[in-house]
Structures are given as structure tokens and as C-alpha cells.
C-alpha positions in Angstrom: -31.9 -162.7 83.7 -29.8 -159.5 84.7 -28.2 -157.3 82.0 -24.4 -156.3 82.3 -25.5 -152.8 84.0 -28.1 -154.4 86.1 -24.8 -157.0 87.3 -22.1 -154.1 87.4 -25.1 -151.8 89.7 -25.6 -155.0 91.7 -22.0 -155.7 92.4 -20.7 -152.2 93.2 -23.5 -151.5 95.5 -22.7 -155.0 97.2 -18.7 -154.0 97.1 -19.7 -150.8 98.6 -22.6 -150.6 101.4 -21.7 -154.4 102.6 -18.4 -153.1 104.2 -20.0 -150.2 105.3 -22.7 -151.9 107.0 -20.9 -154.4 108.8 -18.4 -152.1 110.1 -21.1 -150.0 110.8 -23.1 -152.9 112.8 -19.8 -154.0 114.5 -18.3 -150.4 116.0 -21.9 -148.9 116.7 -20.8 -145.8 113.8 -18.5 -144.7 115.8 -17.7 -141.0 114.2 -14.6 -140.7 111.7 -11.9 -139.5 112.9 -11.1 -136.9 110.3 -14.5 -135.9 108.2 -15.7 -132.9 106.8 -19.1 -134.5 108.6 -17.3 -134.8 112.0 -19.2 -131.7 113.4 -22.5 -133.6 112.8 -21.6 -137.0 114.1 -20.3 -134.9 117.5 -23.7 -133.3 117.4 -25.1 -136.9 117.4 -24.4 -137.3 121.0 -21.0 -139.8 120.3 -19.0 -136.8 121.5 -20.7 -134.9 124.9 -22.5 -132.1 123.1 -25.3 -130.8 125.5 -29.3 -131.2 123.9 -30.1 -128.1 122.9 -28.9 -127.9 119.6 -27.7 -124.6 118.1 -29.8 -123.4 114.9 -27.4 -124.4 112.0 -27.7 -128.2 112.8 -29.2 -130.6 110.8 -33.0 -132.2 112.3 -32.1 -135.2 111.3 -28.5 -135.1 113.4 -30.9 -134.4 116.4 -33.3 -137.2 115.3 -30.7 -139.7 115.5 -29.8 -138.0 119.0 -33.2 -138.3 120.3 -33.9 -142.1 118.9 -30.2 -144.1 119.7 -31.9 -146.8 118.0 -31.8 -145.5 114.7 -28.8 -146.1 113.7 -28.7 -149.6 114.5 -32.2 -150.3 113.0 -30.8 -148.9 109.4 -27.8 -151.0 109.5 -29.3 -153.8 109.8 -31.9 -152.9 107.0 -29.1 -152.5 104.8 -27.2 -155.3 105.7 -30.5 -157.0 104.9 -30.6 -155.6 101.6 -27.3 -156.3 100.6 -27.9 -160.5 101.3 -30.9 -160.3 98.7 -28.2 -158.1 96.5 -25.7 -160.9 97.0 -28.3 -163.5 96.5 -29.6 -162.0 93.3 -25.7 -162.2 91.9 -25.6 -165.9 93.1 -28.6 -166.9 91.0 -27.1 -164.9 88.2 -23.8 -166.6 88.3 -25.4 -169.9 88.9 -23.7 -170.5 92.5 -27.2 -171.0 93.9 -30.2 -172.7 92.4 -33.1 -170.2 91.6 -35.6 -171.8 94.0 -33.4 -171.9 97.1 -32.3 -168.5 95.5 -36.1 -167.1 95.6 -36.7 -168.5 99.3 -33.3 -166.5 100.3 -34.8 -163.2 98.6 -38.0 -163.6 100.4 -36.8 -164.7 103.7 -34.5 -161.0 103.9 -36.7 -159.2 101.6 -39.3 -159.2 104.2 -37.3 -158.4 106.9 -35.7 -155.6 105.0 -38.9 -153.9 104.1 -39.9 -154.7 107.6 -36.6 -153.0 108.9 -37.1 -149.9 107.0 -41.2 -149.4 107.7 -39.8 -149.1 111.8 -37.1 -147.2 111.3 -39.3 -144.7 109.2 -41.9 -144.6 112.0 -38.8 -144.1 114.6 -37.5 -141.3 112.2 -41.2 -140.1 112.0 -41.4 -140.2 116.0 -38.1 -138.4 116.6 -39.4 -135.5 114.1 -42.4 -135.3 116.2 -40.6 -135.5 119.5 -38.3 -132.1 117.7 -41.2 -130.2 116.9 -42.3 -130.6 120.4 -39.2 -129.6 121.8 -39.1 -126.6 119.4 -42.6 -125.1 120.3 -41.5 -125.0 124.3 
């Protein structure tokens, strides 16, 4: 049984993260039209900027440029976590039987862990590539 705080927190995460993950997955994580992070999205390579980046740009942004599938994998991982959270809420409110809910949580919990392991390995590989290009 979840406390009231946990239920509110899970519902808040689900209502904020799920639409963002779905929209990001559907649109290919396109940059926002007017935002303070527009320059960061431009540096990722969505808008045609060339690869030696300037010094002030963030290393993570360069990693997204080096590993194009990084965003897709992170979006899928977030979507899998949202399914697990939705299942927890459905179990709590009695919409899903607890044995079925636990099965769903296992079926989506393992892929979310694997996706985030892939994400961090891709991020580490991109960081290694960045170090190699910085040495040259």
C-alpha cells in the first residue's frame, strides 16, 4: 500500500513525464521553437551546425551528436518507467488485479533497466569518443 505522498508523487510524475516522453518519441525530440535551451538543441545537430563545437558548449550535447540513438533509447526507457508507474497506480486503485499488475511491472521493469543500461553505455562510448577528439 502506498502512502498519500507516494500516490501524489507517482501521479505527478506520470502526468508530466508520460506526455513528454510520448511527444518526444513521436516527434524525434525536435528542438523547441523558442526556449532558453534552443542553442543546446541546435548544437546537437538538429539544426545544421558543424562538429568541432566551441568550448562553451556542454559535453553532453556533444554526446547526443555523436550517438544519434541516445535520445531514442532514453525516450523508450522513460516510457517503460511510465508504464510501471501507471501499473502501480492501477494496482493501488483496484483497476488491475495485484497478480496481473506485478506481472506487468516485471515485464516492463526489466526492459526499462536494460534500456537505461544501454543508454549509459552509449553515453560512456560517446564520452570516450569526445576524449579522443579532444586529444587530436
